[in-house]
C-alpha positions in Angstrom: -23.3 -5.8 21.0 -21.7 -3.0 21.3 -21.6 -0.8 18.2 -18.4 1.3 17.0 -18.7 4.8 17.5 -17.4 6.8 14.3 -16.9 10.6 14.8 -17.1 12.6 11.6 -15.1 15.9 11.0 -15.8 17.5 8.0 -16.5 21.3 7.1 -19.3 20.6 4.3 -22.7 19.8 5.9 -23.5 18.0 2.9 -20.4 15.2 3.1 -21.2 15.0 7.2 -24.9 14.3 6.6 -23.6 11.5 3.3 -21.1 10.1 5.6 -23.5 10.0 8.5 -26.0 8.1 6.6 -23.9 5.6 4.9 -22.9 4.8 8.6 -26.4 4.9 10.2 -27.1 2.0 7.0 -24.8 -0.7 8.9 -26.2 -1.7 12.1 -22.9 -2.2 13.8 -21.6 1.6 12.8 -23.2 4.5 15.0 -22.2 8.6 14.5 -20.8 9.4 18.1 -20.3 13.1 17.0 -20.1 15.1 14.1 -18.0 18.7 13.4 -16.8 21.0 11.4 -12.8 21.5 11.9 -10.5 20.3 13.6 -10.5 22.5 16.7 -14.3 21.4 17.8 -13.4 17.9 16.9 -10.4 17.7 19.6 -12.6 19.4 22.2 -15.4 16.9 21.6 -13.3 13.7 21.4 -12.7 13.4 25.4 -16.6 13.9 25.4 -17.6 10.8 23.2 -14.9 9.0 23.2 -14.9 7.6 19.6 -13.7 4.6 18.4 -13.2 5.9 15.4 -12.5 8.9 13.2 -13.2 10.3 9.7 -11.8 13.7 8.9 -11.2 15.5 5.9 -7.9 16.7 4.6 -8.9 20.5 4.2 -10.9 22.7 6.8 -11.1 26.2 8.2 -9.6 26.8 11.6 -7.5 23.6 11.8 -6.9 21.8 9.1 -6.7 17.7 9.1 -2.9 17.6 9.4 -2.7 20.3 12.1 -5.7 18.1 13.6 -4.0 15.3 13.1 -0.9 16.5 14.7 -2.3 17.3 17.9 -4.4 14.0 18.1 -1.3 11.8 18.2 -0.3 13.7 21.1 -2.9 12.5 23.4 -4.3 9.2 21.4 -1.7 7.6 19.6 -3.7 4.4 18.7 -7.3 6.0 17.5 -7.8 4.9 14.1 -8.2 7.9 11.6 -9.5 7.6 8.3 -8.8 10.6 6.3 -11.0 12.3 3.2 -9.6 13.9 0.6 -10.7 14.7 -2.9 -8.6 13.1 -5.9 -6.9 16.1 -6.5 -2.9 16.7 -6.5 -3.3 18.6 -3.7 -5.9 16.5 -1.9 -3.4 13.5 -2.6 -0.3 15.6 -1.4 -2.4 16.5 2.0 -3.3 12.5 2.3 0.7 11.3 1.6 1.7 13.7 4.6 -1.0 12.5 6.3 -0.1 9.1 6.4 3.5 10.2 7.3 1.9 11.9 10.5 0.0 8.8 11.7 -3.0 8.6 9.9 -4.3 5.0 9.5 -5.9 5.6 6.2 -7.4 7.6 3.9 -10.7 7.3 1.3 -10.9 9.7 -1.3 -14.4 11.5 -1.9 -17.1 10.4 -4.8 -16.8 12.3 -7.7 -17.7 12.0 -11.1 -20.6 10.1 -10.3 -24.4 9.8 -11.7 -26.4 10.4 -8.8 -26.2 11.0 -5.1 -27.2 7.5 -4.8 -24.5 6.0 -6.4 -22.0 8.6 -4.4 -23.2 6.8 -1.4 -23.0 3.2 -2.6 -19.4 4.3 -3.4 -18.5 5.6 -0.1 -20.0 2.4 1.7 -18.0 0.4 -0.4 -15.0 1.9 0.3 -15.2 3.1 3.9 -17.5 0.1 6.2 -15.0 -2.3 5.2 -12.2 -0.1 6.5 -14.0 0.8 9.6 -14.8 -2.7 10.4 -11.1 -3.2 10.1 -9.7 -1.3 12.6 -12.4 -1.9 14.8 -12.7 -5.3 14.5 -12.5 -6.1 18.3 -15.7 -4.4 18.9 -17.8 -6.6 16.5 -17.9 -10.2 16.0 -15.7 -10.8 13.3 -17.1 -12.9 10.4 -15.7 -14.9 7.1 -16.6 -12.2 4.7 -14.6 -9.1 6.3 -11.9 -11.1 8.4 -8.4 -10.2 6.9 -6.2 -11.6 9.6 -6.1 -15.5 9.7 -7.5 -17.1 12.7 -5.2 -19.9 12.7 -1.9 -20.7 10.9 -0.7 -23.7 9.5 1.6 -26.1 11.5 4.9 -26.5 10.1 8.1 -24.7 10.2 9.1 -21.3 11.4 6.7 -19.3 13.2 4.1 -22.1 12.6 4.2 -21.1 9.0 5.3 -23.9 6.0 7.9 -21.9 4.7 8.4 -22.6 0.6 11.7 -24.2 -0.2 14.5 -21.9 -1.3 14.9 -20.9 -5.1 17.9 -21.0 -6.3 17.8 -18.7 -10.0 19.6 -15.8 -10.3 17.2 -12.8 -9.4 16.5 -10.9 -12.8 13.6 -8.7 -11.3 12.1 -7.6 -8.3 8.3 -7.2 -7.9 6.6 -5.6 -5.3 2.6 -5.8 -4.0 1.4 -3.4 -1.7 -1.9 -2.0 -0.3 -2.9 -0.4 3.2 -0.3 1.0 5.1 2.0 0.9 1.6 2.6 4.4 1.1 5.0 4.2 4.7 6.2 0.8 3.9 7.6 1.8 0.3 9.1 4.9 2.1 10.8 2.6 4.8 12.0 -0.1 2.3 12.7 1.6 -0.9 15.4 4.2 0.3 17.3 1.2 2.1 18.2 -0.2 -1.6 21.5 0.6 -3.1 21.4 2.9 -6.1 23.5 -0.3 -8.0 20.9 -2.4 -7.6 21.2 -4.9 -10.4 17.8 -5.9 -11.3 14.8 -3.3 -12.0 12.1 -3.0 -9.4 8.2 -2.9 -10.6 5.5 -2.0 -8.1 2.0 -2.3 -7.6 0.4 0.3 -4.6 -3.4 0.0 -4.5 -4.0 3.9 -5.1 -5.9 5.8 -7.3 -5.0 8.2 -10.0 -2.9 11.6 -8.9 -1.8 9.3 -6.0 0.4 7.2 -7.2 2.5 10.0 -9.3 2.8 11.8 -6.5 3.9 8.8 -4.1 6.4 7.9 -7.3 8.2 11.4 -7.0 8.1 11.5 -3.5 10.0 8.1 -3.0 12.3 9.3 -5.9 13.2 12.1 -3.7 14.5 10.2 -1.3 15.8 6.8 -2.8 19.5 5.8 -4.2 17.1 4.2 -6.9 15.2 6.0 -9.3 11.5 5.8 -9.0 8.9 6.8 -11.9 5.0 5.8 -12.4 4.8 3.6 -14.7 4.3 4.4 -18.4 3.4 2.6 -21.6 6.7 1.8 -23.7 9.0 2.1 -20.4 12.1 0.2 -20.9 12.9 -1.4 -17.5 16.7 -1.0 -16.6 18.9 -1.7 -13.2 18.5 0.6 -10.4 15.0 1.8 -12.1 11.7 1.2 -10.1 8.3 1.8 -11.8 5.3 2.4 -10.0 1.7 1.4 -11.7 -0.2 4.3 -12.5 -4.1 4.2 -10.5 -6.6 2.7 -12.6 -4.4 0.9 -14.9 -3.2 -2.6 -14.9 0.9 -2.6 -15.3 2.6 -5.1 -17.6 5.7 -6.5 -18.8 6.5 -7.0 -22.3 9.1 -8.9 -24.0 10.6 -6.7 -26.9 13.4 -7.0 -29.2 16.2 -6.2 -27.1 14.7 -5.3 -23.6 11.7 -5.7 -21.3 9.0 -2.9 -21.7 6.0 -1.8 -19.8 2.7 -2.0 -21.0 -0.3 -0.2 -19.5 -4.0 -1.2 -20.1 -7.7 -1.3 -18.3 -8.9 -4.8 -18.2 -11.5 -5.7 -16.0 -10.3 -5.1 -11.9 -8.9 -8.1 -10.2 -9.6 -8.7 -7.1 -11.4 -5.5 -7.4 -8.3 -3.4 -7.7 -6.7 -2.1 -10.8 -4.0 -1.6 -10.8 -3.9 -5.4 -9.8 -0.8 -7.2 -8.4 -1.9 -10.7 -9.4 -1.8 -9.2 -13.1 1.8 -7.6 -12.8 2.7 -11.0 -10.9 1.7 -13.2 -14.1 3.7 -11.1 -16.4 6.6 -11.1 -14.4 6.9 -14.9 -14.6 5.9 -14.3 -18.3 9.1 -12.2 -18.9 11.6 -13.9 -16.3 10.5 -17.2 -15.4 12.4 -18.0 -12.2 14.1 -14.8 -12.1 11.5 -12.8 -10.2 12.2 -12.0 -6.7 8.2 -11.3 -5.3 7.7 -9.3 -2.5 4.3 -8.9 -0.7 3.8 -6.3 1.7 0.9 -4.9 4.2 -2.5 -4.7 2.6 -5.7 -5.7 3.0 -7.4 -8.2 0.6 -5.8 -11.4 -1.0 -4.4 -9.9 -4.4 -1.0 -11.1 -5.0 -1.7 -14.8 -3.7 -2.5 -16.2 -7.5 0.6 -14.2 -8.7 2.8 -15.8 -5.8 1.3 -19.1 -6.9 2.8 -18.4 -10.8 6.0 -17.2 -9.2 6.4 -20.5 -7.0 5.3 -22.8 -9.6 8.1 -20.9 -11.8 10.7 -21.6 -9.4 10.9 -18.0 -8.5 11.5 -16.7 -4.9 8.6 -14.9 -2.1 9.3 -13.3 0.5 6.7 -11.8 2.7 6.0 -9.2 5.3 5.3 -10.4 9.0 2.1 -9.7 10.9 3.5 -7.3 13.7 5.1 -5.0 11.3 2.0 -5.0 8.9 -0.8 -2.4 8.9 -3.0 -5.4 7.5 -1.7 -8.6 7.4 -3.9 -9.7 4.4 -2.3 -10.0 1.6 1.1 -11.3 3.0 -0.9 -12.9 5.6 -2.5 -15.3 2.6 1.0 -15.6 1.1 2.2 -16.9 4.2 -0.6 -19.4 5.2 -0.4 -20.6 1.5 3.1 -22.2 2.3 4.4 -19.7 -0.5 7.1 -17.2 1.2 10.6 -18.4 1.8 11.0 -16.0 4.4 8.3 -13.8 6.6 10.4 -10.8 7.8 9.6 -7.7 9.6 9.9 -4.7 7.4 12.9 -3.2 9.0 15.0 -6.7 7.8 13.5 -7.2 4.4 15.8 -4.6 2.3 18.8 -6.6 3.6 17.1 -9.7 2.5 16.4 -8.8 -0.8 19.7 -7.0 -1.0 21.2 -10.6 -0.6 19.4 -12.6 -2.7 19.7 -10.2 -5.6 23.7 -10.0 -5.2 23.5 -14.1 -4.6 25.0 -15.3 -8.1 26.6 -12.0 -8.9 30.2 -10.4 -8.8 29.9 -7.1 -6.7 30.5 -3.8 -8.7 32.4 -0.6 -7.5 29.9 1.8 -5.9 30.3 5.3 -5.3 28.5 8.0 -3.7 27.7 11.0 -6.5 25.8 14.0 -6.6 22.8 13.2 -8.6 20.5 15.9 -7.5 20.9 19.6 -6.0 21.7 19.0 -2.3 21.6 15.2 -2.5 24.1 12.2 -2.7 23.2 9.5 -4.7 24.5 5.6 -4.6 25.0 4.6 -8.5 27.4 2.0 -9.9 29.5 2.6 -13.0 27.2 0.8 -15.2 24.1 3.1 -14.1 26.0 6.5 -14.8 
């Protein structure tokens, strides 16, 4: 069986050695080459023909972003996993890299007790992603398979679809992981500023990253986008993204719905977890929840979607072709929980259609809400 050939690009000798040792511990992987910066890496790629590249964001001579721009001109499909620090600068550069075509990212181990512990964390984060993006080179096993091998026979496209819910939508709840920043950047700007329901989102990302993601989306969207905070009041036309390393839930206050944050045990190896948010959404909004599951690795959100379905709510899932990883939406679709499985480009239109159902349309005005930008706002939201 051919091994997966990985090129390791990092200016730090210690990091190159650590990553190389982690990869060497897996019998299906091998280090094809290493490079201390992007310029040398670009020169080596034609010589070693790697299956995947791990690349530091910050490097001398040619950094990760500059390298990625050049790489995508000649190798548009070569998987690239970025390495970054869990700092504002590192998070910002990582989000830039994802928008430029990076496949995924891994944060460098920090605040660990020993080198061994750091390597173990790296092994847990990095190897499953390498296997995922290079799975055609190895025999997929049940423990690492992300895309289901078969789909149950049923209605549309071989999928068994859930029956349509008729309740008025009172909350839009979104779960997303791998490929999520770009998916959210495509979906959320299409939602009108007068959206008559609040939006809550779990995107699997570490601290710092979620705040920067919220800030970037807020600058692009008609709705307002915030990082979730304890006591935040859920109001129409606003979206809240769960902060990294905190579960986000919804509580019924006396006159409103409020956000709460906690650091309970991870679920599905995730914190924040989609299942935690979706369960609390059902407890607060019942059949009024519209759940949307977008691209992502694993099955977080499946149990939460079961709760939404049991309560009479509605569920949409992203289709396989437009997903970076058809794990989370694939499990929901195959379980027959989704009413529709849609390409990402059609998701916003379907969401708005369902949210508007049963409501009279308010007048919508284009008003300048930020310097140099025009934002859609309804009279009730101003």
